[in-house]
C-alpha positions in Angstrom: 0.0 0.0 0.0 0.9 3.6 -0.5 0.1 5.9 2.5 0.2 9.6 1.7 0.6 11.8 4.8 -0.9 15.2 5.2 1.2 18.3 4.5 2.7 19.6 7.7 2.3 16.3 9.5 4.2 16.3 12.8 7.1 14.0 13.5 5.4 12.3 16.5 2.3 11.7 14.2 4.6 10.0 11.6 6.2 7.8 14.3 2.8 6.8 15.5 1.5 6.0 12.0 4.6 3.9 11.3 4.2 2.0 14.6 0.5 1.3 13.9 1.2 0.1 10.4 4.0 -2.1 11.6 1.8 -3.6 14.3 -0.6 -4.6 11.5 2.2 -6.7 10.0 3.7 -4.4 7.4 7.2 -3.2 6.9 7.6 0.5 6.1 9.7 2.3 3.4 9.6 6.1 3.9 10.0 8.5 1.0 10.3 12.2 1.7 9.4 14.5 -1.2 9.5 18.2 -1.6 5.8 18.7 -0.6 4.7 15.4 1.0 5.9 12.3 2.8 4.8 9.0 1.5 5.0 5.6 3.3 5.3 2.4 1.4 3.7 -0.4 3.4 5.3 -3.7 2.2 3.5 -7.0 3.0 0.9 -9.3 1.6 -2.4 -9.3 3.4 -5.3 -10.4 1.2 -8.5 -8.4 1.7 -6.9 -6.0 4.1 -9.2 -3.1 5.0 -7.3 0.1 4.2 -9.8 2.1 6.4 -7.8 0.9 9.4 -5.0 3.2 8.2 -7.1 5.9 6.7 -8.6 6.9 10.1 -5.1 7.5 11.6 -4.3 11.1 12.4 -2.0 12.6 9.9 -3.0 10.3 7.0 -4.2 12.0 3.8 -5.0 9.0 1.6 -4.2 5.2 1.3 -3.8 3.5 -2.1 -3.4 -0.1 -3.0 -0.4 -0.7 -5.3 -1.3 -2.3 -8.5 2.2 -2.8 -9.9 4.3 -5.7 -8.6 7.4 -3.5 -8.3 6.2 -1.5 -5.3 9.2 0.5 -4.3 10.1 1.4 -7.9 6.6 2.5 -8.8 5.4 6.1 -9.4 2.6 5.4 -7.0 5.2 5.1 -4.2 7.3 8.1 -5.4 6.0 10.5 -8.0 9.1 12.7 -8.4 12.4 11.6 -9.9 15.0 10.1 -7.7 18.1 12.3 -7.8 21.4 10.9 -6.7 24.4 13.1 -6.0 28.0 11.8 -6.1 30.3 14.7 -5.5 29.6 17.1 -8.4 27.8 14.4 -10.4 24.0 14.4 -10.4 22.1 11.4 -11.6 18.4 11.7 -12.3 18.2 15.3 -13.3 17.7 16.6 -16.9 21.4 16.3 -17.6 22.7 13.2 -19.5 25.6 11.7 -17.6 27.9 9.4 -19.5 29.7 6.4 -18.0 32.8 5.3 -19.9 36.0 3.2 -19.5 37.5 -0.2 -20.2 35.8 -3.5 -19.5 38.7 -4.5 -17.2 41.5 -2.7 -15.5 44.7 -4.3 -16.9 47.5 -1.9 -15.8 48.1 1.5 -14.3 49.2 2.9 -17.7 46.1 1.6 -19.3 43.5 2.9 -16.8 45.2 6.3 -16.4 45.4 6.8 -20.2 41.8 5.9 -20.7 40.6 8.0 -17.7 42.2 11.1 -19.3 40.5 10.3 -22.6 37.2 9.7 -20.8 37.5 13.0 -19.0 38.4 15.0 -22.1 35.4 13.4 -23.9 33.0 14.8 -21.3 32.1 11.7 -19.4 31.7 12.0 -15.6 31.9 8.4 -14.4 34.8 6.0 -15.0 34.0 2.3 -15.3 36.4 -0.6 -15.0 36.2 -4.2 -13.8 38.6 -5.6 -11.2 36.9 -9.0 -11.0 35.9 -10.3 -14.4 33.6 -13.2 -15.1 35.0 -15.1 -18.0 33.6 -18.2 -19.6 37.1 -19.6 -20.0 39.1 -20.3 -16.8 42.2 -19.6 -18.9 41.2 -16.0 -19.7 42.2 -12.9 -17.7 40.1 -12.8 -14.6 40.9 -9.3 -13.4 43.5 -7.7 -11.1 41.4 -7.9 -7.9 42.0 -5.3 -5.2 45.0 -4.0 -7.1 42.7 -3.1 -10.0 40.3 -1.4 -7.6 43.1 0.7 -6.2 44.2 1.8 -9.7 40.6 2.5 -10.7 40.2 4.7 -7.6 43.5 6.5 -8.3 42.5 7.3 -11.9 39.1 8.5 -10.7 40.6 10.8 -8.1 43.3 12.2 -10.5 40.9 13.1 -13.2 37.9 14.1 -11.0 35.7 11.2 -12.1 33.3 9.2 -10.1 34.0 5.4 -10.2 31.7 2.4 -10.9 32.8 -1.2 -10.8 31.1 -4.6 -10.9 30.4 -6.8 -7.8 29.7 -10.4 -8.4 29.3 -12.0 -4.9 28.3 -10.8 -1.5 31.6 -11.6 0.1 33.4 -8.8 -1.9 30.9 -6.0 -1.2 32.9 -4.7 1.8 36.2 -4.7 -0.2 34.7 -3.0 -3.2 32.8 -0.5 -1.0 36.2 1.1 0.0 37.0 2.0 -3.6 33.9 2.6 -5.6 31.2 5.3 -5.7 28.6 3.1 -7.5 28.2 -0.7 -7.5 27.5 -2.3 -10.9 25.4 -5.4 -11.0 26.0 -7.3 -14.2 23.3 -8.8 -16.4 24.3 -12.4 -15.2 23.5 -11.4 -11.6 20.2 -9.5 -12.1 18.5 -12.4 -10.4 21.2 -13.3 -7.9 18.9 -12.9 -4.9 21.5 -13.2 -2.1 23.6 -10.5 -3.8 20.6 -8.3 -4.3 19.6 -8.5 -0.7 23.1 -7.6 0.5 23.4 -4.7 -1.9 20.1 -3.4 -0.7 21.8 -2.8 2.7 24.6 -0.5 1.4 24.4 3.3 1.4 25.8 3.7 -2.1 23.9 3.6 -5.4 23.6 0.4 -7.4 23.3 0.2 -11.2 21.5 -2.9 -12.2 22.0 -4.2 -15.8 19.0 -5.9 -17.3 19.4 -9.6 -17.4 19.5 -11.5 -20.7 15.9 -12.3 -21.7 14.5 -10.6 -18.6 11.3 -8.6 -18.9 11.1 -4.9 -17.9 8.9 -6.0 -14.9 11.5 -8.5 -13.8 14.2 -5.9 -14.0 12.2 -3.4 -11.9 11.4 -6.2 -9.4 15.1 -6.8 -9.0 15.6 -3.1 -8.3 
């Protein structure tokens, strides 16, 4: 459900509404917009009577969510999500370009490409440190050394950094070096990885999985 709060609702009223809704068996996702606060009530309760929430003080309206992708729906949040990473703003009217090599292979390579990327007008540098290859004999990436070089190149040329994460055990390591986590198309439905990435306080770019529908993509988000 989507719970729209009244304009000017007090903090203590919000806390009481959240408590009441949680007591009814829902978990809450709060979204604070420029004009109003919206609460997303997550949980499956067939035939739930929304009037139990509509009568609460501070509630303006309650809507059932029709789309399966609740948190990513416009019903939950009507305005665009704007993400700021230093001077880079994602989600505004500006088109932001991400560019860089598939894999970080050496310091000379990533520094050279970072300069080219910067001069071309891109604002985010990509590069893989852990590379999923079909062949076990192919280059598998430089690991943490590659992350260090990617971060160094980003800092030197004033670029934000994005790199791919492939398993939950490397999230903490990659967190130290990247500004954005990249989730590759092979991992769009890697549920343990999705759950752990949902806990981090950095943005995640999810690539649409091969043969995945748009709804499945949004559900992963």
